[in-house]
C-alpha positions in Angstrom: -176.5 127.6 0.2 -178.0 125.9 3.6 -176.4 122.4 3.8 -177.3 119.8 6.8 -176.3 116.4 7.4 -178.5 113.7 9.2 -179.0 109.9 9.4 -181.0 107.8 7.0 -183.0 106.4 10.1 -183.7 110.3 11.0 -184.9 110.8 7.0 -187.2 107.8 7.4 -188.3 109.4 10.8 -188.9 112.9 9.3 -191.3 110.7 6.9 -193.0 109.2 9.4 -194.2 112.2 10.6 -194.8 113.9 7.5 -197.1 110.9 6.1 -199.6 111.9 9.1 -200.5 114.9 7.2 -199.3 114.6 3.8 -199.4 111.8 0.9 -195.7 110.9 0.7 -194.5 109.2 -2.3 -191.1 107.7 -3.0 -189.6 105.2 -5.1 -189.7 101.3 -4.3 -188.4 98.2 -6.5 -191.1 96.4 -7.7 -191.3 92.7 -9.2 -193.8 92.1 -12.2 -196.0 89.1 -11.4 -196.1 87.1 -14.1 -192.8 88.1 -15.8 -189.4 88.6 -15.5 -189.1 92.3 -16.0 -188.9 94.4 -12.6 -189.2 98.3 -12.0 -188.8 101.3 -10.1 -192.0 103.3 -9.7 -193.7 105.5 -6.9 -195.5 104.3 -4.2 -197.2 105.8 -1.4 -195.2 105.6 1.8 -196.6 103.5 4.6 -194.3 103.3 7.5 -195.4 99.8 8.3 -195.7 98.5 4.6 -193.3 100.1 2.3 -189.4 99.3 2.5 -187.5 102.3 2.5 -185.2 102.4 -0.1 -182.9 105.1 -0.5 -180.2 104.0 -2.9 -182.5 103.8 -5.9 -182.2 104.8 -9.7 -184.4 107.0 -11.7 -187.8 105.3 -12.0 -190.1 104.1 -14.7 -192.6 106.5 -14.1 -192.9 109.7 -15.7 -192.7 112.8 -13.5 -195.5 114.6 -14.9 -197.7 111.9 -14.1 -198.5 113.2 -10.4 -199.4 117.2 -12.0 -201.0 115.9 -15.6 -202.7 112.6 -14.8 -203.2 111.0 -18.2 -207.1 111.3 -17.6 -208.3 113.8 -15.2 -212.5 114.1 -14.3 -212.9 118.2 -14.8 -216.6 118.4 -13.2 -219.2 115.6 -12.5 -223.3 116.6 -13.2 -225.5 116.7 -10.9 -223.2 115.6 -8.0 -221.3 119.0 -8.1 -217.4 119.1 -8.0 -214.9 116.2 -8.0 -213.6 114.9 -4.6 -210.9 117.9 -3.7 -207.3 116.7 -2.6 -207.4 117.4 1.4 -203.8 117.1 2.0 -200.7 118.0 0.1 -197.9 115.7 -1.5 -194.8 115.3 -0.8 -192.6 113.7 -3.4 -189.3 111.9 -2.4 -186.6 110.5 -4.9 -186.8 112.8 -8.0 -184.1 113.0 -10.0 -182.2 116.4 -12.1 -183.9 115.3 -15.3 -187.6 114.7 -13.4 -187.0 118.3 -12.0 -185.8 119.5 -15.2 -188.8 118.5 -17.1 -191.2 120.0 -14.4 -189.1 123.3 -15.5 -190.0 123.0 -18.6 -193.3 122.3 -18.3 -193.7 125.1 -16.1 -192.6 127.6 -18.9 -194.8 125.9 -21.2 -197.9 126.6 -19.3 -196.7 130.1 -17.9 -195.1 131.4 -20.9 -196.6 129.5 -23.8 -199.9 129.5 -25.4 -202.7 128.0 -22.9 -202.6 127.5 -19.1 -203.7 124.9 -17.1 -204.9 125.7 -13.0 -204.6 122.1 -12.5 -201.1 121.7 -13.1 -200.3 124.7 -11.5 -202.6 123.8 -8.1 -201.0 120.4 -7.6 -197.5 122.3 -8.5 -198.2 124.3 -5.5 -199.5 121.9 -3.3 -196.3 119.6 -3.8 -193.1 119.2 -1.9 -190.2 118.1 -3.8 -187.4 116.1 -1.8 -184.9 115.2 -4.6 -181.7 113.0 -4.6 -178.2 113.4 -6.5 -178.0 110.3 -9.2 -176.0 107.4 -7.6 -175.7 105.9 -11.0 -175.5 106.5 -14.6 -177.8 105.3 -17.1 -176.6 104.1 -20.6 -179.4 106.4 -21.8 -178.9 109.6 -20.1 -177.5 112.4 -22.0 -178.9 115.7 -19.3 -175.5 116.9 -19.6 -175.7 117.9 -23.1 -178.8 119.8 -22.5 -178.0 122.0 -19.7 -178.3 119.4 -16.8 -176.4 117.5 -13.9 -176.7 114.2 -12.3 -177.7 116.1 -9.8 -179.9 118.9 -9.0 -179.0 122.2 -9.4 -182.5 124.4 -8.5 -186.1 123.2 -8.6 -186.0 121.4 -5.2 -187.6 122.2 -1.9 -184.8 119.5 -0.1 -182.3 117.8 -1.7 -180.7 114.6 -0.3 -176.6 113.5 -1.2 -175.7 110.1 -0.1 -172.5 109.3 1.5 -171.9 105.8 1.5 -168.0 106.4 2.9 -169.5 107.9 6.2 -173.1 106.5 6.4 -174.8 109.9 6.8 -177.1 111.9 4.4 -176.4 115.5 3.2 -179.5 117.8 3.2 -179.7 120.9 0.9 -182.1 123.2 1.4 -183.7 124.9 -2.1 -182.1 128.1 -1.8 -185.6 130.0 -2.9 -187.6 127.6 -1.4 -190.1 128.7 1.4 -191.4 124.6 1.6 -187.8 123.9 2.1 -187.2 126.5 4.8 -190.3 125.4 6.6 -189.0 121.4 6.6 -185.8 123.0 7.9 -187.3 124.6 10.9 -190.3 122.0 11.2 -187.1 119.0 11.8 -184.5 120.9 12.6 -184.1 118.6 15.6 -182.5 115.7 12.7 -180.5 118.4 10.9 -176.8 118.9 12.2 -174.3 121.6 10.0 -172.9 119.4 7.4 -168.5 119.3 7.7 -166.4 120.3 5.1 -165.2 116.9 4.8 -168.9 115.7 3.9 -169.3 118.4 1.5 -166.0 117.6 -0.2 -167.3 113.7 -0.2 -170.5 115.0 -2.0 -168.6 117.0 -4.7 -166.5 114.3 -5.2 -169.0 112.0 -6.2 -170.8 114.9 -8.0 -167.7 115.0 -10.2 -167.5 110.9 -10.7 -171.1 111.0 -11.9 -170.4 113.9 -14.4 -167.3 112.6 -15.5 -169.4 109.4 -16.5 -171.8 111.1 -18.5 -169.4 113.1 -20.4 -167.7 110.3 -21.3 -170.7 108.0 -22.7 -172.1 111.0 -24.6 -168.6 112.3 -25.8 -169.7 111.0 -29.4 -172.2 114.1 -30.0 -172.8 117.7 -29.5 -176.2 119.9 -29.6 -175.0 122.0 -32.3 -176.5 125.6 -32.4 -178.2 125.3 -35.9 -180.6 123.0 -35.2 -183.5 125.2 -36.1 -181.6 124.9 -40.1 -182.0 121.5 -40.3 -184.6 120.8 -43.2 -187.2 118.1 -43.1 -186.0 116.8 -46.4 -182.3 116.2 -45.0 -180.8 112.9 -46.5 -180.0 111.5 -42.9 -183.6 111.2 -42.0 -184.1 108.5 -44.3 -182.1 106.6 -41.3 -185.2 107.0 -39.1 -188.2 106.4 -41.6 -188.4 102.8 -40.4 -191.7 101.4 -39.1 -190.7 101.2 -35.5 -190.0 105.2 -35.5 -194.0 105.4 -35.5 -193.9 104.0 -32.0 -196.3 105.7 -29.3 -193.6 105.0 -26.8 -191.4 107.8 -28.2 -194.1 110.3 -27.4 -195.7 108.3 -24.7 -192.4 108.3 -22.5 -191.5 111.6 -22.7 -192.0 113.4 -19.5 -192.3 117.0 -21.6 -194.8 116.0 -24.3 -198.1 117.5 -24.1 -201.2 117.3 -25.8 -205.1 117.5 -24.8 -208.3 116.0 -25.4 -211.3 116.5 -24.3 -213.6 114.0 -23.2 -217.4 113.4 -22.3 -219.2 110.6 -21.0 -222.9 110.5 -20.5 -224.3 108.3 -18.3 -228.2 107.6 -17.4 -228.1 109.8 -14.2 -224.8 111.5 -14.4 -222.7 113.5 -16.8 -219.1 113.7 -16.6 -216.7 115.9 -17.8 -212.9 115.1 -18.2 -209.9 115.8 -19.9 -207.1 113.2 -21.4 -203.4 114.1 -21.8 -201.1 112.1 -24.1 -197.8 112.7 -26.1 -197.7 115.8 -28.0 -197.2 114.2 -31.5 -199.8 111.6 -31.1 -202.6 113.0 -32.8 -200.3 113.5 -35.7 -200.2 109.9 -36.6 -202.5 109.5 -39.3 -200.9 112.6 -40.8 -197.8 110.7 -40.7 -198.6 108.0 -42.1 -200.9 109.6 -44.9 -197.5 112.0 -45.6 -196.0 111.8 -49.3 -192.9 112.2 -47.4 -191.4 108.5 -46.8 -189.0 110.0 -43.9 -191.8 111.5 -41.8 -192.2 109.6 -38.3 -192.8 110.5 -34.6 -189.3 110.5 -33.5 -188.7 113.0 -36.4 -191.5 115.2 -34.7 -190.1 115.0 -31.3 -186.7 116.3 -32.5 -188.8 119.5 -33.8 -190.8 119.7 -30.9 -187.7 119.6 -28.4 -185.1 121.4 -30.3 -186.5 123.5 -32.6 -189.9 124.8 -31.7 -189.8 124.6 -28.0 -186.2 126.6 -28.6 -187.4 129.0 -30.8 -190.3 129.9 -28.4 -188.1 129.8 -25.0 -184.7 130.1 -26.0 -184.0 126.2 -24.3 -184.5 123.1 -25.1 -187.7 121.1 -24.5 -185.9 118.0 -23.4 -184.3 116.9 -20.1 -182.0 114.1 -21.3 -183.6 111.6 -19.4 -183.4 109.2 -21.8 -186.8 107.5 -21.6 -187.6 107.4 -25.2 -185.1 105.5 -25.8 -185.3 103.3 -23.1 -189.1 102.5 -22.9 -189.3 102.2 -26.5 -186.6 99.2 -26.8 -184.0 101.6 -27.8 -184.1 100.7 -31.5 -184.3 104.8 -32.2 -182.1 106.8 -30.0 -182.4 110.7 -29.5 -178.5 111.2 -28.9 -177.9 109.8 -32.6 -180.5 112.2 -34.1 -179.0 115.0 -32.5 -175.5 113.9 -33.7 -176.3 113.6 -37.5 -178.5 117.0 -37.1 -175.7 118.8 -35.4 -173.3 117.3 -38.1 -175.9 117.6 -41.0 -174.4 120.1 -44.0 -177.7 120.7 -45.8 -181.2 122.2 -44.8 
C-alpha cells in the first residue's frame, strides 16, 4: 500500500488544479426549494461557488448515472454525431458501496450477454477519488454482501478523514495508473503517512465495521438462496401493493434495462436510448400474474441474489440500502434476505 498524508486545504488546492482541465464533481448538501427535505447530491466543483464539504455521507444520487445516464443520444441526423466529451471526469466522494455497484456493472458488461461501449468509454475517462464512510446509515448492509464501510479496491485515490489529527490520509489504488499519475503530478502536496495516522484510520474503520455488524446481526445471507421457490410462503408478506413501487428498481445502482428511443422531427432524426430499473418492464406482467405474491421486490431478490450469483459467482447487490431508503422503507431487502435464508421450503 502507498499511503500519504495531506491537509484538507491541500486537497482543495488539488481540486482547483484538476478543475482547470477536467470536470470535477463532489457531494454538496442541498436544501430543496419549497420543501422541508434536504439531501446530498453531486455538483460540479467551481472553486468560487461550490462549498467544499469533506465530511459528507453517501449521496442520494445513483452512482451509475455518471456512466449510464437515464437518457442518452446516440446519433442525430443529418447533423452528425452528438457533441463529444472534451474533458475527463473526476468524481470525489464515492463510498465503498458506490464503487462496488460499478464493479458489479463492470462484470455484467464484460462477462454478461451484451456489452455497452458508451459505459466503457465513460469508465475509462473517469477518475474516482473515494472516501471512507464517516457514519453508518440505518439501511446500510454492505458488510453482508462482501463489502465494508471503506473501499478495498476500485478507486484511484481514497481519502480517509482523521478528525483527531486534522489531517487526511490518501491511499493510492494498488493497480491504478490514474492514481499514480495524480501522485506524481501533485506529489508536492503529499507527505508519507505516520504509523500513528495509519493506526487512527484503522481504528475508525473498525468502529464503523462494528456498528454495521451490530445493526445487521439479525440476518445472514444464506448459501441456499437459489433454492428458494417463488411459491415459498414468506412471499405473501411482500405482496402488498407498495411492493410494486418502481422506486425499488429505479433507485438500485445495479439494475439494468435498455429501451430503444427514436424521435423524428421536421428536419432532424434522433436515435437514442433510455435506461431504467431491470424489472420495470415486467410490471404489467406482474400485475396480470395469477401468482398474487409476484412483486417488484421479489424480482429484485431473484435478480441480485439468484440469477446474478448463478452467472458470476457473487451477489449483484452492493448493500447500499437505497431501495428501502428511497422507496420509503415499507419493504426492506434485509428482511427479505432474512426470510429467504430461513425458509425451509422451496
